Residue, then its C-alpha position, 0 to 999 in steps of 0.5 A: m321370654y320361653r324359647y323352644d326346646e327340642f321337644d317342642s320344635k319337633l311337636v309343631i313340625n309334626r303337627v304341620k305335617q299331619f294337619t298338611k295332609q288332612i288339610k289335602r284330604r278335604i280339599s280333595g273331598d276324601l274328608t266332608e266338613d263334619e269329618f274335618k271339623p274335630l281335626r281343624l278345631m284341633n288345630g285352632l281352625y274354625l269355620q265362621l260365618h264368611a270364611y274360616m278363621l285362624r286363632v295362633a296361641i300365644p302363650y301368656g300373652e308372649l310375643s318377640s318382635k321376630q314373632l310379631k314381624m312374622l304375625a305381620y307378614i302372614s296377615k298381609k300375605y295370606d290375610r287381608g293385612y289386619g290381625h285380631f288380638t282377643t281376651r285370651q291373649n292369642i291373635q286370629f287371622n279372620w280371611p286365611k283361605l284353606i289351602d295356604i293353612p299350611k304354609i300359615l302354619r310352616n311359617l309360625a313355626k319357623v318363629e316357634m308359633h303354632a295354632i295348636q290348643t287355641s280351640g276344641n275341648c281341651i286345656r286351652n292357652v293358659t294365661a297370666d298378668h300381662l304385667a307380670g314380672l314387671l311390678p315390686e309388689e309381685i310375689e313371684d313372676p306367673r309366666p314360668w307356672c303358666e310354661i310349665i301348665r303349658k307343657w303339662s297339659t299339651f296332648h296331654p291323653e286325657f286333657s285332649f277330650l275333656p267334656r268341654k273347653f277348658k281355660i286356665a289363668v294365672i297372677g302372682c298379685n293380689e291385684d287380678r289383671a286376668g279375670i282368674l274369677v272367670h275362668d275354669i281354674g284360677i291359680k293365685i300364687i300367695k306367701r305363707k312359710e313357703i310361696g304356693f298357690q290358692i286355687f279356684v274353680g268353676g268360673g265363668q261366662g256365657r250362658s251361665p255365668f260364675i264366678a269361681k269358688k276358692i277349693s284350696d287355700f295353699v297348694s305348694k310347688k311340687n304339687l300343683l301339677t298333682y292338684l290341678e290333675a286331681i280337678l281335671n279327673i273329676y271334670n272329666s269324669l262327671g262333667r256332662r257329654d250330654n248337653i254342651y250348654k251343661a257341660r263346663i266345670k263351672i256346671l259340675v262344681n254348681e250342682l254338686g256344690i264346692e265341699h262336696f267337689k272339693k271333697l272329691v278332688e282331696d280324695r283324687f288328689k291323695l291317690l295321685k300324690q301317691k303315683k305321681t312325681a312331685l315338681k322338682g325345684i331343678e325343674i322349676d328353675k330351669i323354667k324360670n331361667y327363661f323369663k328373667l328381667p333383662s339386664l337394663e342399664t341403670v338411668g341418671k335422669i329418672n324425671p327428665e323435662f319433657p317438651k310440652n305437649p299436651n296430647f303427650e301428656k295425656w298419653l303418659k298419664f293413662n298409658t304409662l306404669n311405674h316400671k319394678v327397676k327405676g329410670y323404665k316405665i311400663v307403656l301400654v299400647s291402646l288398639k282402640s281407636k277410631n280408625y279400627p275395631p277393638g283388638d285390630m292392628d294392621y300390618k304396617q303397625m305390626i312391622h312398625l311396632a315389631e322395630l319399635a320393641e328392638k330398639y328401645s324394650f329388648g323385642e318384646i310385646r305382650v298382648t293384655h286381656e283387654q285386646n290392648l299390648v305392652i311395650p315392658h321396658i322403656k327408658i325414662t329418657d326415651l318416653f317422649e320419642v316412643w311416643k311419636i313413633l306410636d303417634s306416627i302409626t297411630l297408636a297412641t291413643p291415650n285411653i287406657g282404662l277408659l270407657t273407649d277404652s271398650i272390649c268386644c267379640p267379632g260379633m256378626d260381622y264375622c260370627a255364625l253364632a253371633t246374633a248382633r254385631s257388636i263392633p259398630i257398636a263400640q266405634k259408636i262408643t268411641n266416637f261418641f264420647e270423645a267428641k263429648k270429652k266425657q271420658d276423663e271426667i267419667g274416670p276408669l270404666k270397662i264396657k265390654i261388648s258381646g254379639c250373643i249370649n256365648a259372652c266371649g265379649h265378656h258383658h257379664v264382667g263389664n262395669i256396663g255390659i252389653l249383649g247382642l239380641d235378634k229381635n224378629g230380625q232386628e239387632f237389639y242390646q241388653i244392658t247390665l251393671g255392676g260386672s266386674s273380673k277383678e279380684n272383687a269379681s262380680i256378675g253384672k245385673i240386667i238393668g232392663s228392657s233392651f235398646s235398639s241399635s240407635e237407642i244403645i249410645p243414648a241410653i249409655d251416655k244417660i246411665l253415665d249422666v247419672y253416675l256423674e251426679k250420684r256419686d259422693n266425689k271424682n274419687q268413687t269410681f261407677i261399681q261404688t256408685l253403683e254399690q250405693i245407690g243401687l240400680k233404681p236410679f239408671q232405670e228411672a233414667l232409662y224407662d220412666n220417660n217411655 
């Protein structure tokens, strides 16, 4: 795992001191809320529906057990006893008091954490595949490249005031678990004669969803930052600043066309190459050394006999993956139980999970894009004991990838922008389909729920997407089908008129009944079935009897 260098530590401590003074000025009344707003956003502090919300950066989703314990401490002392893990591999605290923010930030700094660039019109937290460095099919670990981009972009003078927020994701496999095609810039590590990068640009969700387009088939390692800077130069120059809804790079790429945009970037890249110093191999290797696997000892028994337990066997099937080192498994921890909203975790669970990671996984934990966690290095012989611990703290729900493993934003329970609640819908889905014991038959399926058009719940790329709407003061929900954030990314299609909060669960049930009836076999996915039969059978099931 990466450790701060002297520059990182000094930067974070100085920022805490600076923001502490700004908070004191706000509390004293020397700053109005409007004057304070740009300052707090630069430090990850939002003003939501009922209170301030602090978003803490977890670069490329990597957490140490020490850091998780600190998050537990903060949630207990300064919040309401829990934290909310987001689709950007960050964590949010929804109820901190403004007067306590400096204390929280000072505590975070003690464990090499901060809230810088988790909001505002800058390059946000750079994200990666949550299985980075763990799989044999990976060309190269993307995390060092995320760290290189993080170092380069943090406080870069040009990138602190972009036309709009900017998001970058990096993967090292053909399978995309980071959604690079719905990012402002998506980066895929590839191998030609040498290892380099394919670059995609102009993806995003929100009011105007777009799938990113390939802008370069190959950029060398030494030129990566220079090429990214060329893209950002063009965006900063031509991106709109007069309309917040048209300020993202996806709008610029769509209006100019990818070929025109590419030419502008290539011309700028040629100029920058003459002026900029290329990345040196020694610098790349230095960062890579931080991300080496821990010393995994040889495990003799790789097929142990476990006690007979149907709950454990189901968890083993859905919540574990093969590690590239024989004798080890990757454990996926579901934050989608009946007890909590998706992505929420209380401080006691954080402490127990941190202790589990210390004992069984070298103190490493990761956050996924789907609001779950990963314990990356578990000996196969320890799996039953690990499951028992997770089960005792309500973290062994065996549903990874299934329909109750849904994603949702905080919605109108917290967010001032939301037009409907999303958390209760996610909880209804979990309760209804767990009771029907239907999800095992359905198989892999992504349900994603947003409380407004800003799409923080990624509903556009849900196999089944749910968007909350306000209709004359009543909550309604629009359904889209066929979305995906994978390597074959697609934007879901609206199926028809929206449903009330009491109608939405029966509507989803009908959609799934059509899928089960129409699929060719149990291995045919929801997306494959939809592509084969189209929207009409689903529409007939939902609307013909109305």
